[in-house]
N, C-alpha and C positions, 0 to 999 in steps of 0.2 A: 304051789300053783303049777298047773299043767299048761304048757305053752301051745299044745296042739288044740285045734278047734274040734269040737265034738261033731258027731255025725249030722245033727240037725243044722248046726251052723254051716258046715261044709255044703250041705244040700242047698240052703238058702243063699249062700255066697255064689254058688254056681248059677243058680236061677237069676240072682240079681245081676251078676256080671253079664249074663246073656241078655237080660233086659236092657242094660245100659248100652251094650253094643248094638242091639237090633232096633232099639226104640229111642232111648234118651239122647245119646250123642247126635243121631241124625235129626232129632227134633230141635236142637239148639238153634240152628239157623232158621228153621221154620218158625219157631216161637218169636224170634227177633223180627222176622218179616211180617208175621201176623200182628204183632204188637204195634208196629209202625203204621198199620192200617186201621187200628182201632180208634174209636171216638175218644176214649180216655186212655192214658198210659197205664191206668190201674185196672182196666178190664182184662180179664184173663184170656190169653190166646186160646183158641179152640183146641189146639193140639194138647193142651194140658189135660182136658177131660178125656181125650183119647188115651193118654199115658196112664191116667188114674184107672180107667177101665181095664187096661191091660195088666197093670200092677195087681189089681184085685183078682183078676182071672188067674194070675200066677201065684196067688197066695202071699204077695209081698205088700201087706197092708197092716198098718198100726203095729209095726214091729217093735216100737220103742216102749210099749206098755208091758211091764212084767206081770201085771194082773191078767190071768188068762180069761177072766170074766169079760174084760173089755178089749184086750189086745192079743198079741201073739203068744204071750206067756214066756217071753225070752228073758233070760237074766241079762244084767248089764254086760257081762263078759261075752255072752252070745251076740248081743246087739252091736257091740263095739266094732267088729270088722265090717258089719253091714252098713253102719252109719258112715264109716270111713269111705266106703265105695260111693255112697250118695254124695259125699263131699266133693267128688270129682266133677260134679255138675250141680252146684248148689242152687242154681236158679230153678231147676226142674225136678231133679230126682227126689229131694225130700218131700216136695208137694205131691209128686206122683204117688208116693208111698204113704201119704197122709202122716208123714213124720217130720213136718216142718214146724219150726218155731214161728210164733209163740204158741201155736195151738197145742204143741206137745206138752208144754208146761201147764197150760190151762186145763187140758184134759186130765193131767195128773192131779191137779188141785181139785177138780170136780170129782174125780174118782175117789180121792182120799178124804176130802172134807165136805163135799156137797151133800145136800139132802136128797132123798129119793125124788122129790119133785124137781130139784135143780138138775139132777142127772138125767131125768126123762126129758126135760125141756131143752137143755143145752148140751150135755155130754153125748147123748144119743146121736143128734145130727152132726156133731163134731166128729165122732167116731166113724160116721158114715161118709164123711167128707162133703156133706151137703152145705155146710156153712163154715165160716172162719171166725176168729176171735182175736182179741187184743188184750194185753196186760198193761194197765195204766198205773205206773209207779213213779217214773222219773219226772222231775219238775225243773223248769228253767231258772227259777228264782232262788234255788237253794242248792247246796252241794249234795246231790242225791246219792253220791257214793256212801253217805251215811243215811240209811233209810229212816232213821229216827228224825231227820230234818224235815220230812215232808210236811207241807202246810195245808194240803187239800183237806177240807172239813167235811166230815160225814156226821150230820146232826140228826138226832132222833126227834121226830115230830109225830107223836101219836103212833099210828100203825105204819109209819113211813120213815125212810131215811132221806135226808135232803143233802145233796152233794154239791159243794162249791169249791172250785180250784182250777188250776191250769197245769196241764201235763204236756210234755213234748218227747219227741223220739219214741212215740208209742207204736211199737212194731205191729204191723198187720192192719192198722187203722185205715189205711188208704184203700184196702181191698174192698170192692163193692159187696163182696160176700161176707164181710165182717158184720156179724149181727149182735155181738155182745162184748162188753168190756168187763174185765175184772179190775175194779178200781180200789186202790189202797189209799186210805186217808185216815184222819184222826177222829175217833169217836170220843176220846177222853183226853184232851190236851193237857190236863193237869195230873194225869195218872203217872204211874211208873213209866220211865222212858221207853221201855219195850212192851208196854201194855196199852199204849195210847192209840195204836193203829188197829184198824179193822179192814176187811175186804168185803165189797158188795158187788153183786152182778148188776150191771147197768145196760139194758138193751140199747142198741145204737139209736133207735128211733125215739128214745125218751125225750120229751120236751126239755129244753135246757142243755142238751148235749150238742156241741158244735165241733165238727172236725174242721178246724180253721185252715190248715195249710199242710202241704207235704214238706217234710224235712229231707233235704238231700244229704248224701254221704259222699264227700269228695266230688261233688257235682253229679253223682249218679242218682237216679230214681231207683231206690234199692228194692228191686223186685225179689231179691233173695229172702227178705223178711216180710214180704207183702206190703212194703211201703211203710215209712215212718211218718208220723203226723204230730202236729200240735193240736191238742184237744182241750176245749174249754167246757167245764161243767158249771152252769149258772143256775143254781137252785134246782138241779135235776132231782126229781122225786121218784123213788122206787119203794116197793113194799118192804116191810121189815123181813119178810120171808126171803128176800134176796141176799141177806147176810150169809157170807161163806164162813162156816165154822162158828166161832163165838166172838162176841165183842171183845176187843183187846187181843185177839189171836192173830192179827194181821202180820205182825213181824215174824212170828214163828212159822206161819204158812209161807211167807216169802222165802224164808231160809230153806224150808222143805222143798219149795219149788225150784230154787236156784241151784241146788246141789246137782240134781240130774241134768238140768239145763246146761250147766258148765261143762260136764263131761260130754254131753252130746255135741256141743260146739267144738270141743277139742277133738273128738272123733272125726267130725267132718273136716276140720282143719287139716288133719293128716292126709285125707283124701285130696284136698286142694294142693298140698305140697307134693303128693305123688304125681298129680297131673302136671304140676310145674316142672318137676324133674323130667318127666316124659317129654314135654315140649322143649326143654333145654337140650336134651340129648338129640332130638330130631333136628333142631336148629343147628346145633354144633356140627352134626354130620353132613347137613345139606348145604351149609354156607361156606364159602371160601373167601378169605381175606389175606392179602399180602402173599398170595401164592400157595396157601395151604388151607385145609379145612379148619374151621374154628375149633374143632375137636382136638386139634394138635397144639392149640395154645395152652401153655401151662396154667394160666389163670383160670381158663374155662374148666380145665380138668379139676382144679382145686374147688371151684364152685360146685361142680357136680358131686365130687367125693364128699365134701363137707355137708352138702344137702342130704346125701344118703345116710351119712352117720347121724345127723340130727334127727331124721325121720325115724330111724331104727330106735334111737334112744327114746324119743317121744312116744312111739307106739308101745314100747315096753312099759313106760310109766303110766300111760293111759290104761293099758290092760291090767296092770297091777291095781290101779285105782278102781276099775270096774269090778275086779275080783274082790277087793276089800268091801266095796259097797254091797256086793252080794252076800259076803260072809259075815261082816261085822257091822254093816249098816253105814248110813251116810256120816254119822258122827264119828264112827271108828275110822272112816276114810278122810276125815276133815283135812289133815295135813296134805295128803296126796291130791285131793281135789283142788286145794289152793296151789299146790306145786304145778299141776298141769295147766291151771288157768294162767299162771305166770309164764311158764316156759313155752307152751305151745303156740299161742298167737305171736309171741315175740320171735320165735325161731321161724315160723312159717312166713311171717312178713319178710324176714331177711331172705328166705329162699325165693319167694315170689319177686322180691326186688332184684335179685341176681338174674332170675329168668327174664324179667322185663329188660334188664340191661343187655342181656345176650341177644334179645330180639330187636334191639335198637328202636327205631321209630315205631316199628310194628308192635312193640311191647306195650306202648301207651295208647295204641289205637283200638278201634272196635273190631278189628279183624282177628284178634286173638282174645281169649278170655282173661289174660293175665292182669290187665289193669283193673278190671272189675273184681277179680279174685283178691287182688292186693287191697282194694278198698274195703272189701268185706272182712278180710283177715285183720286189717289195721283197726277196724271198728271193734273187733272182739278184744282188743286190749283195753277197751272201755266198758263194753257191755257186760252185764252181770258182775259189776264191780271192777274198777280200774286196777291195773297192776299194783299200784302203790298201796292200795287198801289190803290186797291179799298179802303183799310183802310185809306190811305192818303186822297183820294178824299172825302170819307164819313165824316171823321173828319173835314176837311176844311169846308164842307157844314154845319155841326152841329155848329161849332164855329161861322160861319157867322150869324147864327140865333140869337146868343146871344151877338154879338159884338155891341158896341155903335152905335146907329143910326138904328139898325135893328128893325123890327116890334115887336120883343119879348123883346128887351132890355128895 
């Protein structure tokens, strides 16, 4: 593995860093002020469209899609340092580049598994940034960390599917531009445990679909993911042609979707940590307590040094994972994907917590981005599978390597 970025990555990094400095960071306060004046907290601040237009003009658009037919044609390794930069302003930068979850995962699903008609109707406007989407898998009444637990029913009725169930923390659903849900439910409750589930496309305006309420994250209306919602499907009817892939293929599609999603989250988390370190250093140098700058306090220096070590370790592991995904595929990178999903949110939450502590009351206020970044990072210890599920799977894989009869035993 070559640790140097190639020429195209360096060119895009330079362009993206310039875009962040000239447009994104200055727009953060503007977006907050505009949002406060909007009729709904979920309406998009006008400055976001300005950022999107500028990003497209600079060629910073759909960078996450490795398929050149639909996206920039970058490898995971090329995209990793770019996603990290967007993580420094997660409320604005990913959306500005049309690289925001959950749309990224949904576009990947449609590009890989969608029919020509589905790609024309939904993927094309998503790629153009004209609409948003949501992925409806998690449910409040079961342990959704085990996707086989889901209870939403997708019943075949002639030339239609009828969907009944309740989902929550459905990212993106509060966004008024969200036009379609990819819904995971059971088409064959009595089948093999991993062949019971299917995915269907459900337009938001389908009768029987109710976006019931917004779900807060540590008290925040989470604009980072386009808002989370509780969504009820009450006999919602869609054509059979809205099936994604094949009946019984929902679990496999979910696994294919979540692998890239996990590494994208970890890439952006590193950007969050970098911004936290930058804010810590500025605060430590600017503030005086007990007759000397905070930067001269031993504990503060330890926090900063430990944060730098952690970020460098995490970045190397994420880059290795991206390289493996490019060279041996998602299955070949399974161990590393789980490792970064365990390690990165945990470490970044700790870094952000230290940054909050260093900022005192300011750290928990709206005057700095730290509290909201902390809430977003802490959420990622649950999203796309909680830590404990990945630890369980990773430990089982390691134990298998050393069990009697294995190649290593």
